[in-house]
N, C-alpha and C positions, 0 to 999 in steps of 0.2 A: 144331623140337622142343617147339614149344608144346602138341601133342596129346599128346606122352609126358608132359612137364611135368603136363598136367591128370591124366593114367591115374596120373601118381605121386602127386600131390597126394590124388587120390582113394583110393588106397591108404593112405595114411598116416591119412586121414580114417576109414577104415574101422578100421584098427586103434584109434585114439584113443576112436571110439565105443563100439567092443568094451571097450575097458577103462572107458567111462563108464557102460555098461550091466552090466557085472561089480561094478560098484561101489568101483573103485579110487580115485574121487575122493573118497568120504567116508571110506575107509579110511584114506589116505596124502594128505597134502598135496604137493603138487612140490618137489622139493628145487630148492634155491638153483643155478641154473647157473653152471657156471664162467665165468670172464671170458673172451671171443672171443680175447684175445690170448694164451690157453694153447692155443687151437686152431688158431691159424694155422700153427705148424710142421706139422702133420698133413697140411696141404692143399699145402703147397709142396714138392713131390717132384721130384727128379732123374729126369726122363723124358728117354731115350734118341730123338732123331729128333721128341721134341716139344718146342715153344717155348712159354714162360710168355707168356701175351698181355697180362698185367699183374700188378702185385704182388697178392698174396692179401688179401682185403678180410674184414671181418666186423663183427660189433656185438653188444652185449649189450641185452636190454630186460628191463625190470622192472615190472611194472603189477601191480594186486593181482588174483591169480586167473591170471594168466599171465605165465612168467617165461622167457626163452629166450636162448640165444647159439649164433652161428652166423657160420662161417669158411668161405670159399669161394675158389677159384683156376679160371681157365679156359685152356686149352692149345691150341695147333693144331700140324698136321701136314700141310702141304699142303692139300686139301679135307677135311680131319678135324678135327674139333673135340670137345672132351674139358672137362667140368666137374667139379670134386670138392668135395664139400660136406661139411661135419660139422656136426651140428644137437646142441645139449644144450638139451632142452625142462624138462629136471628131471624127466625121467619117473620115474616109482615103478617098482620091480619087477614090478607087476601089470601095466603097459603091456607090458613086455619079455617078459612071459608070453604075453599076448595076440599079439604077433608068431610066438612060437613056436609058436603053434596052427596057423599056417601051413605048417609042416613036413610035407614029403611031398607039397605039392601040386606037381603037372605039369599045364600047359595047353598044348596044342599046336592050333593053327587054321592056316588059310590066311595069316594076317595076321601071326602071329608065335608067338612061344613064351613061356611064364613058368614058372618051378619055383624050388624052393627048394634051397639048397645050403649048405654050411657054407665060410666063409672063415677060415682061422687059428683054426677052431674056434667062431666066433660063426655064427649064424645069418645068413641072408642069402636074397633073393629077387633072380633074374636074369631080365630081360626083352628081349626081341629082338624088334623091328618089322622083318620083311623088305624091304618095298617101302620105307619110308622109312629103313632102314639105320639105324635108331637101336636105342642098346642102354642099357640101365639096369642097376645093380647096385646093392641098398640093402640095408645090414649093419646090422643090432642090435647094438652093442657094450655089452658091460656092464648089458643090460636098461635101459640110459640114453640112450647115445648114437647116433644115426641118421648112419652115413656113406652119403652117396649120391652114386654115380660115374654120368654119362650121358655117351652119346658119339653124335656123328652122323658120319654117311658111313664106318659100320664094317661090316665083314663079318660078326660076330659079337661075341660077348660077351668074346672073349680078353684084350683089352686092356684092359677094365675089371678083369679078374681078376687082370691081371700089375701094374698100377697098385697094385690092392688089396694084393697081394703086397709091394709096398714100402713100404707103410704100416705103422707098430708100432701095431697095433691093441690089443695087451695093454699097452701103456702108454697107450694113451688111456683104456683100462678102470679104471686106477687112477687117473684125475683126479676120479671120481666118488668122494668122502669115504663112509666106511662109515656106516650109520645106528646 
């Protein structure tokens, strides 16, 4: 999953660099992230035929110029693995808008596919690598939270979509206080 992690990290960097280039860092300061304890319930999900590897973990980090909270959990089912993460980087609405610029993207190659979809009304990007049998689903919730689901040993992205369907993304969106 390391190469997939690098691709996902590159994707997030592209979104954030686009936000910086568009000037959102000067226009609005990042919001205070919610405490990781508020994110933990979103990653502890009852999944039939999947076992929670260990209790969900998280952290909140505050540093001048960068604040974030993250919660994550890992699951397994036989030889299949699944990670569920929620990140609150206190992003501004402009960062979410940059994510929205990806709408309508669809790429298919011999290695895999990448396309934008909607999950519970929120913009998302799904990726699947055929040979590695690795899948990822990244959902931008409320122009603030990044929900990342990653799986290994999967035939397609359907398991990730099923897991996302069990998450209350509308409730997650309400954790961001209105400005």
